[in-house]
C-alpha positions as CSV (number, residue, x, y, z in Angstrom):
1,X,98.0,87.9,22.6
2,X,97.8,84.7,20.5
3,X,96.8,84.4,16.9
4,X,93.2,83.2,17.6
5,X,92.4,86.1,19.9
6,X,93.8,88.6,17.4
7,X,91.5,87.3,14.7
8,X,88.6,87.1,17.1
9,X,89.0,90.8,18.2
10,X,90.1,92.8,15.1
11,X,88.8,96.1,16.6
12,X,91.9,96.1,18.9
13,X,94.0,97.0,15.9
14,X,91.7,99.8,14.5
15,X,93.6,102.6,16.2
16,X,96.8,101.4,14.7
17,X,95.4,101.3,11.2
18,X,94.2,104.9,11.4
19,X,97.3,106.2,13.2
20,X,95.2,107.4,16.1
21,X,97.7,106.9,18.9
22,X,101.0,107.4,17.1
23,X,101.6,109.1,13.7
24,X,104.3,111.1,12.0
25,X,103.0,114.4,13.3
26,X,103.1,113.1,16.9
27,X,106.6,111.7,16.3
28,X,107.9,115.0,14.9
29,X,106.4,116.9,17.8
30,X,108.1,114.5,20.3
31,X,111.4,114.9,18.5
32,X,111.1,118.7,18.5
33,X,110.2,118.7,22.2
34,X,113.3,116.6,22.9
35,X,115.6,118.9,20.9
36,X,114.2,122.0,22.6
37,X,114.4,120.4,26.1
38,X,118.0,119.3,25.4
39,X,119.0,122.8,24.3
40,X,117.4,124.5,27.3
41,X,118.8,121.9,29.8
42,X,122.3,122.5,28.4
43,X,122.5,126.2,27.6
44,X,120.8,127.6,30.6
45,X,123.4,126.2,33.0
46,X,126.1,126.9,30.4
47,X,125.3,130.6,30.3
48,X,125.1,130.7,34.2
49,X,128.5,129.1,34.4
50,X,130.0,131.2,31.6
51,X,132.0,133.5,33.9
52,X,132.8,130.8,36.4
53,X,136.6,131.5,36.2
54,X,137.4,134.9,37.6
55,X,140.2,137.2,36.3
56,X,142.4,136.3,39.3
57,X,142.2,132.6,38.4
58,X,139.8,131.4,41.0
59,X,137.5,128.7,39.8
60,X,134.0,129.3,41.0
61,X,132.5,126.3,39.4
62,X,134.1,123.5,37.3
63,X,132.9,120.7,35.1
64,X,131.7,118.7,38.1
65,X,129.4,121.5,39.3
66,X,128.2,122.2,35.7
67,X,127.5,118.5,35.1
68,X,125.7,118.2,38.5
69,X,123.4,121.1,37.6
70,X,122.6,119.7,34.1
71,X,122.0,116.2,35.4
72,X,119.8,117.4,38.2
73,X,117.7,119.5,35.8
74,X,117.5,116.5,33.5
75,X,116.3,114.1,36.3
76,X,113.7,116.6,37.4
77,X,112.5,117.2,33.8
78,X,112.2,113.5,33.0
79,X,110.6,112.7,36.3
80,X,107.9,115.3,35.9
81,X,107.4,114.8,32.1
82,X,107.0,118.5,31.7
83,X,104.9,120.3,29.3
84,X,105.9,123.5,27.5
85,X,104.6,125.8,30.2
86,X,106.3,123.8,33.0
87,X,109.6,123.9,31.0
88,X,109.6,127.7,31.3
89,X,109.0,127.5,35.0
90,X,111.7,124.8,35.4
91,X,114.2,126.9,33.4
92,X,113.5,129.9,35.7
93,X,113.9,127.7,38.8
94,X,117.2,126.2,37.4
95,X,118.5,129.7,36.6
96,X,117.7,131.0,40.1
97,X,119.3,127.9,41.7
98,X,122.4,128.2,39.6
99,X,122.7,131.9,40.3
100,X,122.3,131.4,44.1
101,X,124.9,128.6,44.0
102,X,127.4,130.7,42.1
103,X,126.8,133.7,44.4
104,X,127.3,131.4,47.5
105,X,130.5,130.0,46.0
106,X,131.9,133.4,45.1
107,X,131.2,134.7,48.6
108,X,132.8,131.6,50.1
109,X,135.9,132.0,47.9
110,X,136.1,135.7,48.8
111,X,135.9,134.9,52.5
112,X,138.6,132.3,52.2
113,X,140.9,134.6,50.1
114,X,140.4,137.4,52.6
115,X,141.1,135.1,55.5
116,X,144.3,133.8,53.8
117,X,145.4,137.4,53.1
118,X,144.8,138.3,56.7
119,X,146.9,135.4,57.9
120,X,149.7,136.2,55.6
121,X,150.0,139.8,56.9
């Protein structure tokens, strides 16, 4: 917009003068939402992958699997522009998906170990 139009239509700037569309409170809320989302998106998969290495040394999920889960959850979160209620649902879905993936990997590793033990005998 050029200078002449901005002088001709001063009402365009009224919301900015009164902090209607963006203010400190809205900024603080956005920052708090970002911090909470970041903590949830990191620590839910972190807790799910906490016991990923079994006592016998088998690695159920490594850094790549963990990073893939966190990145996938982040992409879904940003794409949907979730609200607080949807964040809870998303966290539950991510936890369920991570648990299912870990269980499938543990079963697959157990089958491979059992097959290897059977071949060695």
